[in-house]
N, C-alpha and C positions, 0 to 999 in steps of 0.2 A: 657546313661552313659557307658563309656568304662570299660573293664575288669580291666584295670590298676586303674582307679579311684575307682571302687567298692572295689577292694582288699585293696587299700590304705586307704579308709574310714574305712574298717573293722579293719585294723592294728591300726589306730588312736583310734578307739573306744575300742579296746582290750587292748592296752598298754598305752594309754593316751597321751595327748599332750606333757607333760613335758618330758617323756621318749623319745618320737619320735623327739622332738627338740634336745635333747642331741644326739640322733642317727644321726640326720642330720649333726650336728657339727662333729661327729666322721667320718662319711662317706666323708664329704668335706675334712677333714684332710687326709684321706686315698687317695683320688684322688690327692691332692696336692703332697703327697709323691710319688705316682706313676708317676706323670708328671715329677717331679724332677729326678727320676731314669731314665726315658726314655730320658731325655735331655742329660744325661751323657753316656747312653749306649742303643742305639736303636737296639733291637733284637726282635725276635718273642715272647720271654717271657715277656719283659718289655712292649711291645705293647699290648699283651693280658691282662696284668695286668691293664693297663690304660683302656682298653675296659670294663673289669669287674668292675672297680671303676666308670666309667661313667654310667654303667647300674645301679649300686647301687645309685648313686647320682641322676639319673633321677627319680628313684622310690621315693627317699627322697624329691626331689623337688615337686613331685605330692602331697606328704603328707604335705609339707609346705603350698602349695596352699589351701589345705583342712583346716589345722589347723588355718591359718591366714585369711581365707575367702578372698583371694586376686587373685583368678583366673582371673577375669576381668581386674584388674589393671595390672597383669603380661602381659596379651595379649596387652593391650594398650601400655605399656612401650616397649614390644618386637617390636611392629610395629614401634614405634617412633625410637628406637635404630637401627633397620634394615634400616630405611630410612636414618638416620644419617650416618651409615656405608656406605651405597650406595653412598651418597653424597661425603664422604671422598674418596672413591675409585675413583669416577669420577674425583675429583680434583687431586688425585695422578696420575692417568693415564694421564689426560690432561697435568699436569706439566711435566711428563716424555716425552710425545710426543712433547712438545714445546722445549725440549733441544736437 
């Protein structure tokens, strides 16, 4: 078990599932806001803010996997979606090379 998973399990046990689900919503919202700001003004401050919010969200995503018992499903879907993205890239690159 990784340090991340261990700490996240402890957080879920300490604060409870409902509070951590609310926290995941809050952190997702903060990441969305940071991305919107960086779209309008790319600078070291806005990029750093996105990095901070990505870190928060990655921690919350780990907690969501724990809360919802869906780590395996996430891995299966991630593999499927990566393959699909790769196929789309191949099609897009192939279509660009044919023009």
